[in-house]
DOGUGU-956418 format. One record per residue: x, y, z of N, C-alpha, C in turn. Coordinates in steps of 0.001 Angstrom, whole numbers, padded with zeros to 6 digits, always signed. Layout:
REM DOGUGU-956418
XYZXYZXYZ ...
***
This chain:
REM DOGUGU-956418
-006992-021599+009050-006885-020393+008225-006195-020743+006909 -006738-020299+005805-006154-020576+004501-005992-019276+003729 -005266-019354+002614-005064-018180+001782-006142-018142+000713 -007381-018041+001171-008552-017932+000305-009118-016533+000464 -009340-015863-000656-009710-014454-000607-011185-014233-000917 -011745-013255-000235-013097-012783-000518-012989-011675-001564 -013771-011717-002619-013736-010616-003594-014013-009288-002897 -013132-008307-003043-013319-007037-002315-014533-006274-002809 -015443-005928-001911-016633-005180-002333-016322-003710-002582 -017194-003073-003339-017139-001622-003523-018263-001016-002700 -017922-000109-001828-018894+000510-000939-019101+001971-001319 -020341+002326-001577-020663+003720-001910-020688+004549-000635 -020116+005744-000708-020081+006663+000423-021094+007776+000178 -022112+007792+000993-023131+008839+000894-022688+010017+001753 -022145+011010+001100-021543+012138+001806-022121+013451+001303 -022523+014288+002237-023029+015610+001869-021940+016437+001198 -020700+016259+001652-019580+016986+001054-019428+016619-000415 -019508+015315-000707-019393+014856-002097-020582+015320-002922 -021769+015233-002343-022968+015666-003066-022886+017146-003419 -022404+017960-002485-022287+019392-002739-021269+019693-003840 -020283+018802-003954-019251+018985-004989-019669+018370-006317 -020815+017703-006346-021276+017072-007576-020466+015858-007967 -019956+015143-006972-019064+014013-007204-019596+012774-006488 -019486+011620-007121-019800+010342-006481-018509+009707-006005 -018532+009156-004790-017329+008496-004280-017669+007095-003788 -016742+006179-004067-016852+004788-003641-015520+004353-003050 -015571+003283-002269-014360+002726-001668-014220+001275-002089 -013052+000920-002616-012734-000475-002900-012136-001060-001632 -012877-001965-000979-012534-002470+000350-011563-003658+000282 -010318-003370-000076-009310-004425-000089-009018-004949+001314 -009405-004181+002326-009180-004617+003705-010018-005825+004080 -011040-006147+003286-011947-007250+003620-011591-008556+002911 -010512-008572+002150-010165-009748+001353-009779-010964+002193 -009043-010734+003268-008496-011811+004080-008185-011237+005461 -008333-012006+006535-008086-011459+007870-006663-010956+008083 -005680-011593+007456-004275-011264+007705-003541-010738+006479 -003821-011320+005317-003084-010960+004093-004043-010191+003190 -004192-008909+003474-005199-008156+002734-004630-006848+002215 -005506-006063+001633-005101-004762+001120-004145-004892-000045 -003396-003827-000292-002425-003871-001390-001251-004778-001073 -001095-005182+000197+000045-006029+000570-000015-007363-000154 -001203-007946-000301-001287-009210-001023-000889-009031-002482 -001378-007976-003107-001086-007769-004519+000418-007587-004746 +001093-006920-003803+002533-006720-003954+003332-007982-003638 +002744-008871-002884+003420-010127-002551+003194-011219-003594 +002060-011197-004254+001610-012319-005072+002670-012856-006028 +003195-012005-006890+004128-012495-007903+005528-012728-007343 +005848-012081-006227+007078-012425-005530+007007-013849-004985 +005871-014210-004408+005695-015555-003865+005672-016599-004976 +005020-016259-006080+004989-017190-007210+006393-017423-007773 +007177-016363-007890+008543-016521-008390+009381-017368-007439 +009240-017109-006132+009988-017894-005148+009639-019374-005242 +008368-019668-005383+007923-021061-005489+008432-021709-006770 +008319-020989-007893+008753-021534-009181+010250-021828-009197 +011020-021027-008480+012474-021205-008465+012953-022123-007344 +012017-022660-006585+012360-023654-005579+012878-023118-004262 +012649-021850-003988+013081-021298-002709+012170-021793-001582 +012739-021964-000418+011953-022379+000748+011895-021301+001824 +012740-020265+001682+012810-019220+002697+012702-017843+002057 +011838-017010+002621+011680-015627+002193+012358-014717+003204 +013014-013685+002719+013598-012672+003600+013144-011309+003110 +012684-010492+004045+012226-009156+003666+012520-008164+004775 +012130-006914+004560+012532-005813+005421+011317-005002+005866 +011429-004385+007057+010344-003529+007509+010608-002932+008872 +009789-001963+009227+009864-001368+010554+009096-002200+011569 +009114-001750+012799+008522-002520+013887+007007-002642+013786 +006350-001762+013027+004890-001804+012892+004463-002092+011452 +005366-002673+010683+005173-002827+009239+004018-003750+008865 +003107-003234+008037+002056-004082+007466+002658-005156+006562 +003739-004813+005888+004394-005753+004978+004991-006937+005745 +005634-006665+006866+006174-007744+007707+005039-008640+008187 +003977-008036+008635+002802-008761+009129+002248-009685+008044 +002038-009138+006843+001437-009911+005751+002391-010981+005229 +003683-010671+005133+004643-011652+004635+004757-012831+005584 +004768-012559+006878+004832-013644+007862+003627-014560+007729 +002437-013966+007591+001214-014767+007488+001167-015549+006189 +001441-014872+005061+001387-015539+003764+002437-016631+003669 +003627-016358+004162+004683-017356+004138+004299-018598+004915 +003738-018395+006087+003318-019523+006918+002224-020335+006240 +001247-019655+005662+000129-020341+005020+000547-021085+003756 +001609-020609+003106+002061-021227+001860+003276-022129+002040 +003699-022322+003280+004769-023283+003543+006186-022754+003407 +006377-021437+003434+007713-020846+003398+008220-020577+004813 +009518-020696+005017+010154-020104+006181+010302-018613+005901 +010228-017785+006927+010330-016345+006709+011308-015710+007686 +012007-014703+007179+012939-013918+007985+012610-012451+007779 +012443-011720+008864+012168-010295+008788+013339-009498+009323 +013926-008654+008479+015000-007766+008904+014342-006471+009376 +014441-006206+010660+013677-005136+011297+014580-003943+011600 +014108-002775+011236+014852-001541+011495+014813-001197+012979 +015983-001038+013604+016053-000620+014992+016354-001753+015950 +016378-001448+017208+016710-002417+018240+015471-003192+018694 +015719-004380+019208+014626-005181+019754+014079-004508+021011 +012775-004457+021113+012109-003917+022298+011140-004967+022820 +011305-005340+024076+010442-006344+024694+009545-005701+025724 +008310-006173+025873+007708-007223+025052+007470-006739+023619 +007390-007666+022702+007178-007316+021306+005839-006620+021122 +005794-005667+020197+004517-005028+019886+003613-006024+019156 +002332-005718+018988+001406-006679+018373+001814-007136+016978 +002402-006239+016175+002801-006605+014814+003896-007662+014833 +004950-007415+015592+006078-008349+015627+005735-009612+016401 +004881-009490+017394+004430-010683+018125+003674-011615+017188 +002806-011049+016375+002070-011849+015389+003028-012507+014417 +004023-011750+013935+004979-012289+012964+005722-013493+013532 +006152-013400+014777+006874-014536+015369+005960-015735+015555 +004701-015495+015863+003748-016603+016005+003502-017296+014666 +003724-016567+013577+003606-017161+012241+004901-017867+011827 +005888-017864+012710+007144-018557+012434+008241-017677+011880 +008018-016369+011785+009043-015493+011226+010187-015295+012207 +011403-015421+011709+012595-015110+012484+012897-013632+012336 +013033-012932+013444+013281-011502+013403+014767-011217+013589 +015285-010346+012745+016687-009949+012805+016725-008427+012874 +017322-007888+013915+017331-006441+014104+018644-005847+013609 +018549-004743+012888+019740-004054+012401+019629-002574+012727 +020769-001930+012880+020746-000493+013159+020282+000276+011921 +019943+001521+012121+019337+002305+011048+020295+002535+009877 +021573+002657+010170+022545+002846+009100+022605+001614+008200 +022618+000440+008826+022607-000802+008047+021310-000926+007274 +020209-000549+007897+018903-000675+007245+018820+000186+005993 +019490+001317+005981+019478+002180+004794+020083+001485+003578 +020864+000437+003825+021493-000315+002736+020642-001511+002296 +019369-001515+002668+018519-002689+002470+018372-003111+001007 +018626-002202+000074+018511-002548-001337+019871-002787-001998 +020930-002780-001215+022267-002914-001787+022636-004377-001994 +023370-004635-003054+023812-006002-003340+024788-006492-002276 +025547-005573-001678+026506-005975-000638+025778-006521+000575 +024750-005813+001038+023988-006307+002191+023276-007600+001842 +022714-007694+000648+022034-008925+000238+023001-010103+000244 +024226-009871-000217+025226-010941-000210+025559-011353+001227 +025682-010377+002121+025952-010678+003530+024810-011485+004143 +023578-011126+003809+022428-011831+004362+022362-013268+003846 +022680-013456+002573+022678-014817+002019+023814-015646+002619 +024924-015015+002915+026028-015732+003552+025610-016186+004953 +024811-015375+005589+024370-015683+006962+023213-016680+006999 +022255-016518+006068+021022-017303+006151+020845-018323+005020 +021782-018376+004102+021661-019339+003018+020964-018743+001800 +020483-019600+000937+019894-019177-000335+018450-018739-000116 +018269-017490+000298+016947-016953+000589+016431-016146-000597 +015108-016083-000731+014477-015237-001753+014188-013894-001093 +014819-012847-001604+014718-011534-000976+013605-010710-001629 +012678-010266-000799+011594-009372-001227+011887-007993-000650 +011929-006955-001466+012241-005623-000939+011172-005119+000018 +011538-004132+000794+010605-003514+001737+009324-003116+001005 +008197-003533+001574+006911-003174+000985+006576-003902-000301 +007401-004866-000712+007149-005544-001983+007324-004614-003162 +008228-003631-003018+008348-002577-004031+009354-002958-005117 +008935-003860-005986+009712-004226-007169+008742-004445-008326 +009240-004926-009462+008360-005093-010615+007319-006178-010389 +007652-007192-009586+006633-008171-009199+005501-007491-008443 +005869-006551-007572+004860-005814-006825+003993-004958-007721 +004622-004280-008681+003860-003465-009638+002908-004353-010428 +003399-005506-010874+002561-006422-011657+001318-006832-010873 +001491-007143-009610+000343-007511-008799-000640-006371-008651 -000127-005153-008518-001003-004004-008302-001805-003625-009538 -001380-004083-010721-002223-003904-011899-003565-004599-011715 -003575-005660-010914-004780-006464-010755-005768-005866-009765 -005370-004827-009045-006292-004202-008092-007531-003685-008815 -007322-003038-009939-008436-002437-010663-009350-003500-011254 -008819-004690-011535-009660-005751-012096-010701-006230-011095 -010555-005800-009823-011539-006171-008807-012853-005425-008997 -012864-004415-009860-014098-003681-010123-014354-003593-011615 -015588-003744-011989-015975-003597-013391-016595-002228-013641 -016687-001421-012600-017274-000096-012750-016249+000889-013304 -016740+001925-013921-015865+002940-014515-015739+004124-013562 -014500+004581-013364-014242+005714-012490-013351+006720-013210 -013594+007990-012941-012777+009044-013542-011433+009168-012838 -011471+009062-011502-010270+009269-010699-010167+008142-009678 -008956+007636-009499-008666+006650-008455-007688+007289-007485 -007987+007231-006197-007136+007820-005162-006551+006728-004281 -005267+006874-003946-004584+005844-003155-003512+006500-002307 -003324+005968-001093-002226+006417-000243-000916+005861-000789 +000179+006593-000585+001480+006189-001132+002538+006086-000034 +003229+004949+000000+004415+004788+000818+005627+004667-000078 +005646+003580-000870+006696+003407-001877+006215+003787-003270 +004907+003949-003442+004257+004299-004716+004203+003138-005693 +004528+001929-005242+004397+000735-006087+002950+000553-006515 +002028+000748-005579+000614+000552-005866+000122+001552-006899 +000505+002813-006740+000079+003823-007708+000585+003482-009109 +001834+003059-009219+002396+002720-010527+001593+001607-011185 +001242+000576-010423+000468-000522-010977-000919-000106-011409 -001568+000709-010594-002915+001173-010929-002888+002044-012184 -001910+002936-012285-001817+003805-013463-001611+002988-014733 -000834+001914-014642-000594+001058-015800-001835+000257-016185 -002754+000089-015245-003961-000708-015506-005106+000125-016066 -005037+001443-015912-006131+002318-016339-005882+002885-017730 -006863+003626-018214-006780+004238-019536-006359+005705-019425 -005911+006247-020544-005412+007619-020577-006451+008625-020104 -007722+008361-020351-008766+009308-019976-009003+009356-018479 -008449+008387-017758-008604+008343-016311-007383+008966-015622 -007494+009136-014299-006417+009792-013561-006244+009100-012215 -005001+009009-011764-004682+008447-010454-004060+009551-009607 -004551+009708-008396-003988+010686-007471-003422+009947-006271 -002150+010162-006012-001488+009538-004874-001307+010522-003742 -001495+010052-002532-001345+010870-001329-000181+010313-000508 +001034+010852-000682+002177+010356+000087+001967+010525+001584 +002322+009498+002335+002176+009554+003791+003485+009957+004442 +004502+010220+003628+005787+010682+004116+005915+012183+003901 +006644+012826+004780+006906+014251+004618+007772+014466+003392 +007512+015538+002655+008261+015836+001429+008192+014666+000452 +006994+014160+000244+006806+012967-000575+006910+013179-002066 +007235+014374-002498+007345+014634-003923+008403+013801-004622 +009395+013311-003855+010447+012483-004452+009887+011200-005064 +008675+010811-004641+008081+009588-005168+007754+009696-006651 +007654+010899-007179+007364+011062-008607+008432+010379-009451 +009676+010514-009041+010762+009862-009776+010662+008347-009660 +010288+007864-008466+010135+006421-008256+009020+005867-009146 +007908+006587-009229+006777+006131-010041+007172+006047-011507 +007804+007099-012003+008239+007116-013396+009189+005959-013690 +010106+005712-012775+011066+004626-012968+010375+003269-012946 +009460+003074-011996+008698+001824-011940+007975+001568-013259 +007278+002587-013745+006462+002412-014945+007331+002170-016180 +008410+002928-016303+009302+002743-017444+009959+001364-017426 +010431+000957-016256+011093-000348-016145+010113-001488-016381 +008877-001305-015946+007871-002345-016135+007585-002545-017626 +007384-001455-018321+007104-001544-019762+008317-002117-020495 +009519-001667-020112+010738-002141-020770+010959-003634-020549 +010484-004146-019407+010660-005563-019093+009694-006454-019869 +008740-005851-020551+007787-006625-021340+006805-007421-020513 +006544-006971-019298+005601-007656-018420+004165-007365-018861 +003213-008213-018451+001824-008033-018893+001279-006654-018529 +000584-006053-019451+000021-004728-019233-001365-004694-019870 -002298-004030-019214-003681-004040-019681-004033-002813-020509 -003134-001837-020539-003439-000614-021275-002212-000176-022066 -002413+000170-023323-001305+000655-024140-001007+002118-023862 -001924+002780-023193-001755+004193-022877-002177+004424-021433 -001243+004300-020482-001598+004367-019060-002265+005678-018672 -002894+005645-017516-003556+006840-016985-002530+007888-016580 -002953+009136-016605-002125+010197-016039-002181+010083-014514 -001200+010637-013856-001163+010533-012395-000541+011800-011807 -000793+012009-010542-000222+013143-009836-000122+012811-008353 +000695+013571-007657+000839+013420-006210+000317+014666-005511 -000426+014457-004433-000851+015553-003562-000141+015329-002230 +000793+016211-001927+001729+015960-000817+001405+016735+000457 +000183+017207+000587-000165+018104+001697-000848+017423+002873 -000929+016088+002858-001719+015415+003896-000917+014320+004595 +000349+014597+004872+001195+013611+005566+001107+013727+007081 +000557+014851+007579+000371+015084+009010+001659+014936+009818 +002747+015399+009221+004018+015403+009947+005000+014342+009507 +004538+013373+008704+005457+012346+008222+004948+010943+008462 +005763+009978+008108+005362+008576+008195+005050+008193+009643 +003884+007571+009834+003419+007113+011150+003221+008262+012135 +003162+009496+011626+002858+010647+012469+001367+010958+012351 +000754+011330+013452-000661+011683+013431-000877+012961+014234 -002002+013607+013948-002407+014774+014717-003854+014582+015142 -004280+015403+016089-005606+015228+016673-006711+015294+015630 -006582+016208+014654-007664+016330+013677-007740+015098+012778 -006625+014419+012547-006657+013178+011772-007343+012068+012571 -007044+011996+013849-007666+010983+014704-009176+011194+014772 -009588+012445+014976-011019+012752+015049-011700+012428+013731 -011079+012823+012622-011660+012528+011304-011829+011028+011119 -010794+010265+011427-010837+008816+011220-011960+008177+012027 -012082+008589+013264-013128+008023+014126-014515+008401+013625 -014690+009650+013210-015996+010093+012722-016349+009414+011407 -015366+009250+010524-015621+008596+009241-016061+007158+009464 -015400+006484+010389-015763+005094+010690-017172+005011+011249 -017507+005911+012152-018836+005897+012755-019921+006210+011722 -019644+007131+010825-020644+007573+009851-020828+006577+008714 -019733+006024+008220-019787+005223+007003-019467+003744+007215 -019058+003379+008420-018758+001972+008685-017505+001478+007994 -016576+002393+007722-015314+002026+007077-014174+002343+008038 -013571+001339+008667-012428+001601+009551-011210+002019+008750 -010460+002984+009265-009279+003502+008577-008043+003293+009445 -006904+003065+008806-005661+003000+009581-005012+004376+009551 -004358+004731+010654-003823+006079+010800-002610+006347+009913 -001874+005306+009547-000628+005504+008807-000888+005814+007334 -001862+005136+006729-002077+005262+005289-003471+005793+004942 -004492+004946+005117-005796+005268+004544-006449+006499+005169 -006275+006712+006470-006900+007881+007094-006388+009171+006463 -005101+009212+006145-004528+010420+005550-005079+010646+004143 -005199+009573+003373-005730+009721+002018-007198+010112+002049 -007995+009448+002892-009416+009765+002974-009613+011214+003435 -008833+011631+004425-008907+013021+004882-008611+013967+003725 -007566+013659+002966-007190+014503+001845-008274+014587+000790 -008882+013452+000460-009945+013450-000552-011124+014308-000094 -011534+014129+001153-012693+014879+001634-012387+016374+001709 -011164+016720+002073-010788+018130+002134-010740+018732+000733 -010234+017990-000224-010179+018483-001598-011565+018606-002221 -012472+017734-001799-013859+017857-002267-014450+019198-001835 -014147+019615-000630-014643+020908-000141-014107+022059-000997 -012903+021858-001538-012272+022893-002352-012651+022799-003831 -013532+021858-004183-013932+021613-005568-012721+021248-006445 -011736+020632-005836-010495+020303-006537-010737+019378-007727 -011635+018425-007565-011805+017391-008583-012654+017848-009766 -013279+018988-009662-014126+019459-010762-013617+020758-011365 -012413+021169-010995-011851+022395-011578-011319+022152-012979 -010968+020898-013272-010444+020588-014599-008968+020911-014698 -008375+020450-015779-006939+020653-015980-006652+021375-017283 -007666+022024-017845-007481+022710-019108-007818+021834-020302 -007695+020530-020120-008004+019586-021187-009339+018902-020938 -009597+018625-019646-010827+017922-019291-011544+018734-018220 -012353+019678-018612-012915+020619-017637-013939+020020-016685 -014385+018808-016947-015404+018238-016055-014979+016870-015538 -013669+016656-015360-013209+015368-014843-013625+015213-013382 -013681+013951-012937-013842+013704-011521-015249+013485-011041 -016182+013121-011908-017544+012896-011442-017655+011624-010609 -016770+010665-010842-016769+009439-010058-015364+009184-009540 -015246+009053-008240-013952+008831-007586-013973+007486-006883 -012922+006712-007064-012747+005455-006350-011564+005604-005406 -011817+005428-004112-010747+005440-003120-010359+003990-002808 -009071+003702-002824-008589+002354-002569-008276+002206-001084 -008989+001304-000412-008673+001006+000984-007580-000058+000976 -006373+000341+001336-005219-000541+001198-004953-001403+002429 -005945-001520+003323-005780-002400+004473-004939-001755+005558 -004094-002585+006216-003197-002053+007232-003830-001778+008578 -005024-002286+008805-005723-001981+010059-005031-002578+011267 -004207-003624+011060-003486-004210+012192-002603-003169+012883 -002126-002209+012100-001232-001206+012651-001889-000301+013667 -003221-000219+013664-003911+000647+014605-003741+000195+016050 -003514-001107+016231-003328-001610+017598-002070-001004+018192 -000980-001083+017430+000273-000495+017910+000204+001002+017983 -000465+001642+017009-000563+003087+017021-001356+003566+018233 -002393+002849+018589-003231+003247+019720-002428+003247+021006 -001455+002336+021097-000607+002284+022287+000312+003495+022375 +000607+004090+021204+001530+005212+021173+000827+006551+021275 -000477+006587+021011-001205+007858+021010-001499+008328+022432 
***
């Protein structure tokens, strides 16, 4: 297995719901890039890994929950690129390990469990200093790759397509991906984020901060006037990693109809939201400035399908 990527295809979705709304929808299949290091996780890791290599680090340390796609991808990428990896895991160890953590250990990742109170300090300099005292000179990647390196990588998601789209839709956890996509698009375009956390409106502040800090840092940017963006917070289905029967049924039916597998934590919620909003003619109502926006929608498949194995055990 190597870290060689397949160019992500764009798959057109032939949907009666979309046709009735007068909208074309496509899916950017980032889930097909690599068996283990795929979706937006690679884009958020890319420049973190490059920085670690350039600075001579040999060990990566990062954070995540027991079913984290980020932990899964970091363990695989680290192993393939010759890094030692350490995963700081929220909560107590549970044996036997779930499929996500079992895979991580097979990739050579050392797992370190911390209580939830300690985990809340995951971005603090005090905890980072304690971790370096314990494990040596490690390169620390924040949970989900949510830093400016992560934003920089996510600018490149849109470069995977040469087609023009009015609206790009993406699921949001940390909103790093949305910030990068908005910085890569033009003002006439729009990005809609679907938070998978309950009360996800707080991510608006995170997005603004990411974008402002990125521009202030003078990092590469493809657009002098980024796209407008918004959050639709009504499709979290109870919160992070929470699911309901109608989401499960939708995900299974969508996969059967269109041949696109969805993960329950992220993409299923966003896809459900897009299809529901299409029924409401949400994308063609306009915003007062652009009364006919939304004729072409691109949905970003951010990967994460490994998580379905663990989720299926819990359902």
